[in-house]
N, C-alpha and C positions, 0 to 999 in steps of 0.2 A: 416487648418489642419483639416484631416479626420481621425477619430480613427474608427477601425472597431474591435468588439468582434464576434468572430465566433462561441462560443459554450457557450452562456450565461447560459443555462439550466444546466450544471455542476457545476455551482456556486451556485445553488439554487435560490429560489423566496425572500428570506428574506432579500438580501443584496441590498444596496442601490448603484446601478449602475450611477445614475445622476451625480456622482463626475467627470466621465469621460468628460461630457459636458463643464466643465470649460476649457478643453483644446482645444476646436474646436468642428467641427460637429461629433457627435457620432451616429454610427449605430451598434445596437446590434441584434445579430441572435440567436435564440435559440439553434439551431443545424445547422451544415455544413457539407454536404456530399463531397466527393472527387470530384464529378462533379462540384459542386457549388464553391469549394475554389477559384479558379482562378479569376473568375468573380467578387468574393466578395473583393479580396485584390487588384486588379489590379490599383485602383487608391487610396488606402489608403496609408496616411503617416506613420500610426501606426497601426499595427495588434496586437490584444490581442487573444492567444489562448491557450485551455487549452490541448486538446488531438488531434485536427484537424491537419493531417499532412500538412507541406509546404514543396515541393519538390523544388530540383534545377531548375527542368523546369518552375514552377511557380514563381520562384523568378527570373528567366530570364526575365520573361514578365512583373513585375511590373514597374510602371512608376515613383512612387515617394516614394517608401516604404523606410523608413530609421531606423524603429525599430520595432522588434517582442518581445512582452512581452509574456513570457509563464507563465500562471497561473497556475505553478506547479513547482516542484524542478527539476524532469528529462526533458532533452532536446533533446530527442532522436526523437521527432516529427518534427524538424526543421533540415533542411540541413545546419550545420553550416559552414562548409567549403565554400559552395556556398554563404551563407549570408556574410561571411567575405569577399570573392572575390569582392562582389559588394558594399561593404561599408555599409552594413546593421548590425545594432547592433542588438543582441540577448540577452535579460536578462530573467533570471529566479528569482525566489524567493525561497530561501533557509530557512530551519529551522523553517518555520512558522506552520508545522504540528507535531513538535517532541512531545508535550504533548498528542495531540489528539492520535497519533498513539500508544505510549506508553499505554495510558488508555485502548485502544481497545484491545491491547494485554492481558492485564490481564482480561478483560471481557470476552475474548474467553477463555482463559485459565480456569478461574474459573467455568464458565460454563460447559467446559467439564469435570473439575476437581471434581465438586461438583454434577455432574449428573443432572443437573438443568432440561434438557429436560423430563427426567422421572419423577422426583418429582413434576414438573409442571403438568404433565398429570394426575398421579394418585390422585391428589386433585380435578382437574376439571372433571373428569370421575367417582367421587364418589367411588373409589376404596379404598381411604384412609378412608372414612367414613364408608363404609361397613366393614372394619377391626375391628373397635371397640378398636384400640389402640390409645394412644395419639400420637404416633411416627411411624416411617417407617424408619427402619435402613437394608432394603433390598438390597438396592445398595450402600455399603459402598465408602465413599470417602476420601480422605487424605488431610493433610494440606500441603501448599507450603513450610512451615518451615521445615528445616531439608533435603528437597530435593535437588536435582541437578539440576541448571538450565543452559542449554547451549544457547549461542548466536551465531549466524551465521551472521557476519556483523556487526562490532563493531563502526559504525559512530556514529552521534548524536543520532539518535533514539536508536539504539543498547545500547548506553551507558545510556541512560535515563531509559530503561528498565532494565539494570544491576543494576541501585541505588535502583528501586522499589523492585526488587527479592532481593535484599540484606536486604531491610528493612523488607520484610516477613518473612526471615530468612533463605532464600536459599542460596546455595552455587553456585558462579557463575564462569563459565568459557567460553571462547568464540574461535571461528575460526575465523581469517581474510581471507577473499576470496581473497583479492590482495595480501596476504603475506607480505603486508608492515606496516599495522596497528598494530604494537606491542608494544605500548608504556604504554597500560592501566595496572592499578593495578591488574587487575584479570589475572589468568594464561590463556595463550595462549595455545590451544591443536590443534592436527591434527583433521581434520573431522570425521574421523573414531571413534577417542576417543570420541568426542562429541556424535556422535550418539549411541556409545554403552554405555556410561557412564550416561548420563544426563537422568532424569525422564520427564523434559518438555525442549523443545528446541524450540526457536523462531527464524525465519529469518528475517533480516533487512537489505539484501543486495541488489544492484542494479543488474539489469539483463545485463550481458554482456558474452563475450566469455567463461569467466572462470566460471559463474555459470548457464548458461544454462544447465538444465538436470542434476545440481547438486546432487539432491537426485532423485534416481532412483532404478530400480529393483535388482541393485546391491549391494546398501547399505541400503536400507529400511529394510531388514532382520536384521541389526544390532540394530535396536530399540528394548529397552526393553518390555516384555510384560506390557501393561497398560502404556506406555509412549505417551506423548502428542505431537506433532509435529505442530507448528503454521507457517503459512507464512503470514508475512505482508510486506514483501519487493517486489517482483515482480512476476507474473505469468510466468511460463516457468523455474522457478529454481525447481521447484518440478515437475516431469513427472507424470502429473496427472492419467493416465492410469495405471502406475505401483503402484502409491498409491492406485487406487480404488481395486485392485486385493489383496494389502497388507491388506487392511481394512477388505476385506472379509475373508481373510486367517486367521486372528489372532487379538486377542483384543490389538489394539493401537488406538489412538485417534488422530485425525486432525482439525485443525481450520485454514481456508483459507479464507482470505479478497481480495486475488488477484488470477486471473487466467489467463492462456496464451490466451484465447480467451474470449473477455469481450464485452456484457454480455455472460453469459454461454450458450453454445451450446447444444440444446436439445440432442443430441447424446453424451455428455460429459458422460463418464461411472461412474463418479462419483454421477451422479443423480440417479443411477440403481443400487447402492451396497445394499447387503443385511442387512446389519446391520448399519441403517442410524444414529442410535443414537451415533455411533462412529465418525461422521462427524459432523462439523459446517461449514456453507459457508455464509458470508456475502458479499454484493455486492460492493466491493472497497469502503467502507465507513470509514474506520480507520482515514483517513484525514480530515473529514468533520465536525467536531464539528463546532458549531457557532464560537466560539473563534477563531479556526485555520482558517475557511474563511474570517474572519474579518481581520486577520493577513496578509492573501493572499492578500485581496485587497488592504490593506493599502501598501504592498509591492510592487504591480504593479502600484499604483499612485506615489510612491516614484521613482520607476523606471523611470516613464514617467517625472518626475519633473528633476531629475538628468540629463537625456538625453537633455531635453529643455534648462537647465541652462549650460550645457556644449557646447551644440549648438550656444547658444548666445555669450558665452565667447569666 
């Protein structure tokens, strides 16, 4: 049994990957380019990939491949139809990062809401010391309590965020991007209503035909002055160029953990906006708490054990 991990670096250096050695010969690559993928999977029985793309053409040339373990929830990097036609099982790990992403959502919201970038700067550059005042109220901030929090995409993560927002005292409403997820206790509203009515809006939706460019130049003007827009779903849901112009045009705030092209391209206009304090970007880390990555590893191991048990049975 040969197990190949294609992009170990995305899982971090602090996880013990030797557990995979219990299943057979384990080969781990830090990263794998498109040009290297076929060569590395062609003789594997089991392949583990986080974001490395495995195409129909690649799958057709493999000799022994029977299981692909995706080290993530999303499965769009593997041609699922081709895998099924060849009898190759594809397993993901769902739910491992719910707490981590919800926590990062509030970290981003609070950073922007409480003007943390400004207050950190004035302390460290001695502006506060020079003022002679014991406090600085030059950049007022608000409480989450009493604010309206809109959620776009009420899956497991959106549901977790709604619970925490409610605990903070926010009034929660949501928009289902599929139009089918309507069984929650919170009021379901149109996208236009969410954008116009809410003070804080967080996106936790998948990227698909219904969500690509969902937020764009046509509806960004709906946002209230001072509103905070957060994307912790997938890059491509917000048109980043349109958002950059809106951030320059008026006082709204945005927190992005995901981008359409990752890592961010140097030409991305978001890097060149005039009011940098209105934007927070983190490098797709919301899912990466130590606890979440340990759950992810456990989920991959479980998927392999289940596959081998079923194979024997």
